[in-house]
N, C-alpha and C positions, 0 to 999 in steps of 0.2 A: 521422503520429506521435501524434497524440493514440490512436487506436483501438489504435497497435500499445503503447503505453504501458500502457493498461488491458488488454488482452490479457495481456501480462507479469506485470500486478501481479496479476491473477485467478489466473495459473497459481501465482506464487509464495507469494503469501499466500492461497490457495484461498478466494478470497471468495465465491464462491456456496456453499459450505457453510461456514457460520459458527457454527450450534448456539447463538445467543442464544435466550435466554427471553423479554428484552423489548426495547421500543424503546431503552431506555436502555443495555441491554446490548451492542446492536447499533451503537449510536452509539459507545460507548465502544472496541468493537473495530475500527470502521472508523477512526475517529480514530486509535487507536496505530497499525494499519495503514499509514495515509495518511503520520503524522508518521515513522513507520520509513522510509520508503521516501522521504521528503523527505531525510531525514538521509545517508541512502546516497548520493542523488543529491548533495547539497552535499558530502559526503567525497570523491566521485568527481571535481568540480568543484575542489576545491581541490588533489588530485593531478594535475590536468590531464589526466583521461581522460572519456570521453564516458559 
C-alpha cells in the first residue's frame, strides 16, 4: 500500500523532476506536494471515498 501511494505521488506530482535550485527550494516543493496530497486524502475521507 505504501509503495502504491509513493508510485502514484511520483506520477501525479512528477517528483523525480522537480527543477529545484537549492535544498530549501526542494524542501518547499516537497512540503507543498505532500500537504496537497494530504488535503486530497482528507477531502476524500470526508466524502466517504477511498
